C-alpha positions, -999 to +999 in steps of 0.1 A: -109-161+785-100-158+743-100-195+741-131-197+758-144-176+733-128-193+705-147-222+721-182-209+724-174-196+684-162-228+673-193-253+690-216-226+673-203-229+643-204-266+643-241-267+654-264-274+624-289-246+610-325-249+627-353-244+603-388-241+609-399-275+597-375-287+628-396-269+652-430-283+645-415-315+640-399-319+684-434-302+686-453-328+669-433-355+689-435-336+722-472-343+717-475-378+704-450-388+736-471-368+759-502-384+746-487-419+747-479-415+781-515-407+793-525-433+776-502-455+795-513-444+826-549-448+822-545-480+808-529-514+819-502-506+798-488-492+824-481-522+846-467-536+817-445-508+811-426-508+844-421-548+840-404-534+807-385-514+824-376-541+850-356-564+821-348-533+802-328-526+834-315-563+841-305-567+801-282-534+811-261-553+837-263-582+816-244-562+786-224-543+812-210-572+827-207-588+793-230-617+797-232-636+766-259-660+770-282-637+786-278-618+756-282-638+727-316-651+745-328-616+745-314-612+709-334-644+694-366-636+719-370-596+709-397-605+678-417-630+697-420-606+728-426-578+707-461-592+689-466-609+724-473-571+739-489-564+709-511-590+717-515-584+754-524-548+747-549-555+716-580-546+732-562-510+743-548-503+710-576-506+693-595-483+719-565-460+717-569-456+678-605-454+677-603-422+705-579-407+681-603-415+649-631-391+671-608-362+679-623-333+665-591-326+652-586-351+629-622-352+618-614-311+609-590-320+580-605-352+570-642-354+569-640-392+566-681-384+580-705-360+580-723-358+609-762-359+609-771-328+625-793-303+620-817-271+637-824-301+663-791-312+670-786-354+667-822-358+680-848-337+692-868-327+724-894-346+714-868-377+712-857-370+746-889-364+765-897-399+750-869-416+757-872-400+796-909-406+799-907-446+787-880-452+812-900-437+844-928-456+834-910-487+830-892-480+865-921-478+879-932-513+868-898-529+872-896-539+833-858-540+824-848-518+796-810-513+777-813-482+750-783-472+729-776-438+714-763-435+684-734-401+680-706-400+661-692-435+661-720-458+641-734-485+659-741-507+626-721-534+632-741-540+665-773-536+648-773-561+623-770-585+652-811-572+660-838-569+646-848-541+623-873-520+635-868-483+620-899-466+639-901-430+651-889-429+690-923-428+708-925-436+746-951-464+738-934-482+713-901-480+738-927-498+768-939-521+741-907-535+729-894-541+763-930-553+778-921-589+792-927-621+779-925-603+743-901-610+710-882-582+715-880-578+750-843-590+753-813-569+741-806-537+734-825-509+715-805-484+690-812-451+685-799-429+654-818-394+654-855-396+660-859-435+651-855-468+664-828-486+644-831-524+658-840-547+689-826-574+704-788-565+702-754-580+712-735-560+732-697-562+744-699-568+783-677-550+799-645-562+821-642-534+843-632-551+876-643-522+896-677-517+886-702-533+912-707-562+922-747-565+919-747-554+886-760-574+862-756-583+824-778-551+815-753-533+830-724-545+818-734-545+787-743-508+786-713-498+804-692-517+774-707-508+746-701-474+758-662-483+766-662-489+727-678-465+711-689-432+720-724-436+726-750-433+754-765-460+767-795-456+794-804-487+815-830-496+836-829-519+865-853-554+863-845-560+898-853-524+913-866-504+889-837-477+891-829-457+855-787-458+851-765-436+825-738-453+808-714-429+793-673-430+783-672-458+808-688-446+836-720-459+849-741-433+871-767-445+883-805-438+904-818-409+880-848-396+882-866-378+854-853-344+850-817-357+859-825-383+827-832-350+805-799-333+815-781-363+809-795-367+773-792-330+764-752-330+770-747-350+738-781-340+720-755-309+702-777-290+695-770-255+678-769-224+703-795-198+693-781-163+682-800-134+709-825-116+688-811-082+685-834-059+706-843-025+687-848+005+712-870+032+702-848+062+710-876+088+703-889+108+673-857+118+652-857+160+647-869+155+611-900+140+619-925+161+627 
């Protein structure tokens, strides 16, 4: 028993002292590893990771049996393999870094940008009504439309591909822009706040193979911009007149006017009004006559 106590005492004595910084470091590493695994699981990097695991097992077998030729090839090809992985996963890595920059924890610590919010939110209720009215009217006559609504992430690089408009959002202006055979009808309209900044803008197309095959370029562009940025895109189909909304890479189809208003209000970021305190009359005090 004494030998066991001596062993435990010796083992504890050899253990380094644990500081609070070490605990924080362990928590940060665990947090980082968790988010890396979640990111890998939700992208095509998951298939690549499984392939890397198979290769790693093969290398361990080669090392155990001292297969020197295979080990020499692996050693000389390692640098090229790392570069190839970065090139293959470039879109996923870029998207992951963009999402990291959009986290509230980062923006609260490092205020890179000031959010353009007011008492109305990112845009007013009037803007929501005008967008909804325009989309419903265009849907009735099957006029195609592609409307991108900016949030926190700037859409300036896409604005530069179009023509400056800088007009207040109204249903009539949107309908006139997307009217067939007009100079501005082809491409996307970008809205920032309560103003239309530009029209005829080019958007990136989504390469999501899960999207329905009957979707055209307009819908794929709407989903593509929602994958690349945090914007919300409203699409009116030229073939069916149905309204769709693309947000965070997901497409919701066949919306009516009320549902479209709900989706727009979900990103309005309008401050909640403080409830007014009701003053109740408790009757006349004893001192009053």
